[in-house]
C-alpha positions as CSV (number, residue, x, y, z in Angstrom):
1,T,4.0,-2.8,-2.6
2,T,7.3,-4.0,-1.3
3,L,5.9,-4.3,2.3
4,L,3.0,-6.4,1.0
5,K,5.3,-8.6,-1.0
6,V,7.5,-9.2,2.0
7,L,4.5,-10.1,4.2
8,A,3.4,-12.6,1.6
9,S,6.9,-14.0,1.3
10,E,7.1,-13.0,-2.4
11,D,10.2,-12.0,-4.4
12,I,11.0,-8.3,-4.2
13,T,13.7,-8.2,-6.8
14,H,11.6,-6.3,-9.3
15,I,9.0,-3.9,-7.9
16,T,6.8,-1.7,-10.1
17,P,4.4,0.9,-8.8
18,T,0.9,-0.2,-8.1
19,Q,-1.6,0.8,-10.7
20,G,-5.0,1.0,-9.1
21,F,-5.0,-1.5,-6.2
22,N,-3.8,-4.9,-5.2
23,I,-5.4,-7.1,-2.6
24,K,-3.8,-10.0,-0.7
25,S,-4.7,-12.1,2.3
26,V,-1.7,-12.9,4.5
27,Q,-1.7,-15.3,7.4
28,S,1.0,-15.3,10.1
29,S,1.0,-16.4,13.7
30,G,-2.7,-17.2,13.8
31,F,-3.7,-13.9,12.3
32,K,-5.2,-13.3,8.9
33,L,-4.7,-9.8,7.3
34,N,-6.5,-8.6,4.3
35,V,-4.1,-6.1,2.9
36,W,-5.0,-3.5,0.2
37,D,-2.1,-2.0,-1.6
38,I,-3.4,1.2,-3.2
39,G,-1.4,3.1,-5.7
40,G,-0.3,6.7,-5.0
41,Q,-0.8,8.3,-8.4
42,R,-2.5,11.7,-8.3
43,K,-5.3,10.6,-10.6
44,I,-6.5,7.8,-8.3
45,R,-6.1,9.6,-4.9
46,P,-9.7,10.9,-4.9
47,Y,-10.7,7.2,-4.8
48,W,-8.7,6.4,-1.7
49,R,-11.6,7.1,0.6
50,N,-13.6,4.3,-1.0
51,Y,-11.2,1.8,0.6
52,F,-11.3,3.1,4.2
53,E,-14.7,1.8,5.3
54,H,-14.5,-0.9,7.9
55,T,-10.7,-0.5,8.2
56,D,-9.1,-1.3,11.5
57,V,-5.5,-0.2,10.6
58,L,-4.1,2.2,8.0
59,I,-0.4,2.1,7.2
60,Y,0.6,5.0,5.0
61,V,3.9,4.3,3.2
62,I,5.8,6.7,0.9
63,D,8.9,6.3,-1.2
64,S,11.7,7.7,1.0
65,S,14.0,8.3,-2.0
66,D,11.4,10.6,-3.7
67,H,11.8,13.9,-1.8
68,K,8.8,15.5,-3.6
69,R,6.6,12.9,-1.9
70,F,7.5,14.3,1.5
71,D,6.1,17.7,0.5
72,E,2.9,16.1,-1.0
73,T,2.4,14.2,2.2
74,N,2.2,17.4,4.3
75,Q,-0.6,18.8,2.1
């Protein structure tokens, strides 16, 4: 969420976890990116695969301050 907000030149003072998903189009240096910010809650993870069709790039971001996430990522 923070990365998406930075790309869109939005305020990052107050960030809350994404519930579900958030879509933004970001233009920079002649490129247009359609960015999907998908929440990481366990209950929505089975739906992640629905967002991967026709995807050119996947950037997987985790909260580095949450050490439990590192273990989950390895699974």
